N, C-alpha and C positions, 0 to 999 in steps of 0.2 A: 826314902827308899832303902831297904835293908842291904847289907853287904852281900848276903846270900843271893838276893835277886840280881844284883849287879853282876856277880860271878856267873849266875845262871844265864843271863842274857848274853854275856861274852861268849859262853860256850855255844849258845844257840846260833849267834852270828858267825862263829868260826867253824861250826860243825860241818860234818860231811854231808854229801848230797843224799837225795832220796830217790826211790823208784819213780819213774815217769807215770803219770795217770794214764789209765786206759778207759775206753768207753765201749758201749755195745751191750747186748743182752736183751732180755725180755722180762720186764717186771710183771707182766700179766700172768706168766706161767709159774710164778712162785719162786723165782730166783732173782737175786740182785743183778746189776749190770755185769758183774764179773762171774756170774754163775756160782756164787759162794754157797748157795743153799744146797747144791748137789755135789760139792767137792769135799765134804767132811770125811775124815778118816776115823777108824775105830779109836776108842779112848787111848790117849797117848800116855806113855810112861813119863815119869818125872823129868827125865833128861832128854826125852825125844823132842825134836824140833819139827814143827809143822809149818807149812807155807800156806798162809791164808790169802786168797785173792779177794780184792775188794775194789771199790770204785776209784781209789787213789793209786792202786798198783798192787803190790804183793808184800806181805809182812810175815816175818818169821816169828812164831810163837813157841816158846819152850814149855812142853808139858801142859798141865792144867793150871791156868792162871789162878792165883789165890788173892792177890792184892789188885782188885779191879776198880778202875775209875770209869764212871759213866757220865756222859755230858749231854744227854737228852732225857726228857721226861718219859717218853715211851721206852727208852733204853733202861731206865731205872725200873720201870714196871717189868720189863723182860728179865733182867738179871735176878730180880727177887723171885720171879716165877720159876726160874731155873735153879733155885735153891742157893743163890749166892747173895751174901750181904756185901755190898761194895764198901771199900775203905773211904771212898769219896764220891760225891754226886753233886750235880748242879741243883740249885734250889727249885722246888716245885713251883709252877706258875702261880697257883692260888694258895700255896702252903706257907706256913710260918715255922719251920722251913719246908715241911713235907705235906703233900696231899693227905687228907684224912685217911684214905683207904690204904696207905702204906706206912704211915708214921710209926705204927707199933713195931714195924720191922726195921726201922731206920735209926734206932737209938744208937748214938755214938758214931754215926757216919759223918765225915767231915763235909761241910757245905762249901762248894766251890764256885760261888757266884751264880749267875743265871745262864740259861741255855744259850743265849745270844752273846754272852760275854764271860766265858769261864776265866777263873783266876789261875794263871799259869804258875805263879810262885807257889800257891797253895797245892796245886797238882804235883809239882816237883817235890815238895816236902813230904809227900805221902809215899814216895818210892814205889810206884805201882808196877805190877807185872805186865799190865795191859791197859790201854786207854781206848774206850769206845766212844766215837764221835759220829758226826754226820756231815756229809758234804754241804748240804744246804746251809747249815749253821756255822761250820768250822773250817771250811776250805782254806781260808786265809791264814789260819794258824796251824795247819797240818804239819808243815815242816818243823815248827817250834815244838809241837807235841811229840814228834818222832825223836827229838833229842832227849826227851824225858824218859820215854818208854816205848815199846812196840805199840803202834797205833793202828787201829782199823776203823774204817768209816762205812756206815750204811749210806745209801744214795739219796733216799727220799724221806719226806715226813708227811706223806699223804695218808689216806685212810688205809692203805694196804700194809698194815702193821705186821702181818704174818711173814712177809718177805724179810723184814728186818729181824724178827724174832728167830727165824730159822738160821739166819746168818750169824746172829749173836751166839746161838747155841753151838754152832760150828766153831766159831772163834774161841769160845770158852771151854771147848772140849766137853760139851754137855749135849751132844746130839741126841742121845737116847731120851734124856729128860725133856728136851724140846719137842721131840716127836710125840711123846706121851701127853704133854700138856696140850698140844694142838689137837691130838686125837680126841681127848676128853672134851675140849671146847667144841669141836665139830659135832660130837655126839650130842652135846647139850643143845646145839642149834637144831639138829635134826629132830630131837624130842620136842623142842619148842614149836617147830613147824607143824608137827602132828597135833599138838594141843591147840594151836591157834586156828587151824583149819580154815573155815570161810572168812575169818577175820583178816586173813592175809590180803583180801581184796580191798581193804581200806587203803585209801591214798594218804600216805603219811607225809606231812609237810614239816620241814625243819627250818627254823629261823633264828638268827643271831642278831641281837642288838648290842652295839658297842659305840664308843666315842667316834669311830670312823663312819658309822652309819648303820643301816639295816641290810642284812644279807640273807638270801635264801641259800641253803646248803644243798648241794647236789649229791651225786653218787660217789665221787672220789673224795669222800670225807670219812672221818672215823665212824660216825653214826651211819652215814650213807652206805658204807661197805657192809656193815652188819645187817642193815635193813634189807639190802639186796640178797645177802646170803640166806637170811630167813625166808625171803620171798615176798616181802611186802610190795604193794603197788606204790607209785609215787605220782604226784601231780605232774602234768606234762612239762611244766616249767622247771621241774627239778629232776626229771627222769633222763638225765644226761650224764655222760662219763666225764664230768668236770668237777671242779672244787666248789666254788661259790660265786654268787653274783650280787653286787650291790644294787639295791632297788630304791626308788623314791616312793613317796606316798601316792603318787599318781599311778604307780604300778603295784599297788597293794594287792590286787587280785592275784598276783603271782604267788602269794602266800597261801592261797586257799587250798583246801583239801578236805578229806573226811575227818582228819584229826591233825592238830598242829602242836608240835613241841617246840618250845623256845627257851633260850637262856639270855640273861643280861650280863654282859661282860664289862665290869667296872671295878675300880679300886675300892677297897674296904672303906666304908664311911662316906662314900660318894653316892649321889642320887640322881645326877643329871641324866644318865642313860636310862635309869628306871623310869624317870619322869617322861622321857621321850617315848619309851615303850607304852606307857599308860596313855599318852596322847594318841598314839596310833590306834590302840585298842578301843579308845573312846570315840574315835572318829566315825561318822555315819557310813563312810565307805567300808571300813572294816566290819562294822555291825551288819552290813548287808551281805557279807560273805557267808557261804554255807557253813563253814567251820564255826563261825561266831553264832549263827542262828541255832546250830545244833549243840552249842555250849561244849565244844570239844577242843578247848585251848588250854594247854598245860605247861607250866613253867618247870624246867628240869635243871639238874645240876650240871654246870658247865664243865667241871672237871671230868665227870664220868662220860658225858655225851660228846666231849670235844678235846680238851687239852691234855689229859693224861696220856691217851693215845696208845696204850699198851695192852697186853693180854689180861692183866688183872682188871683193868678198867673195862675191857670188852666183856668179861664175865659179869661184872656189875651192871653194865649197860643192858645185857641180855636179861638180867633179873628185873631191871627197871621196866623194860619194854613189856615183859610178861605181866608185871604188876599193873601197868597202865591199861593193858587190855584185859585186865581182870581174869588172868589165867594162872592157876595154881600149879 
């Protein structure tokens, strides 16, 4: 263990207290639980101090942060879309170290471990102006992070990425850039709805195969939120404001729809999960489903449909949906 890290941990343990967490708010209306999405001020001057409310309390941010550390995959997507190259970020779930759709923009960015276990020593060495994390992943290390730099947390990691994106834009003093990016995205969705027309009546089924089992993905997921915004129908089993449900082969009918998109989540070089998916698709029960009879089963990219979770991935997901439905 380095002398630097020993000193850092002594500072953390002896450090001052932090603001008490607060709760409440309404995620459904586009704000986080602290109303951060609606509390942004005009662009701050270099020495102006802004108070940013978030799920863990209130944090003072000086001016426009330049040395940004981000600790979630969707957060990395967000800061890049806001025109910011972070000095450090957690490694992408499927990347080595970055997801394909962002790696060209991440050259020289320090790798800070994974989303569920960030490297505190590496973060401290970067001397950041701000650290962006998430309560779901990082609540236990919040106090330690605040000893390194001003730290703000988003609340959730569900499919409602727009809430987090708006909050990050506020914290980073990029409100105008955030509003512009969201307006452009929503216009793209509106255009897609027009082009898709009667195809929106198609019941879209989403399935994930992983070492844990097989899941049907419902509406409160990254892909589910976009499908709902576009206006697609969903099978009754998935047309619910929930995340996902593990199913057995006996309940394979819950996968049925007019079209099925699926991905296989497994480590590079492994094939156990892929073999399990093939076993399901080869079964007589699956072959009797409407989606199988109509040959409407498509494998998709897990990063874009699920794990990246941010605005850049959302734009790519929209592209892929239009492509799958043969819309130009």
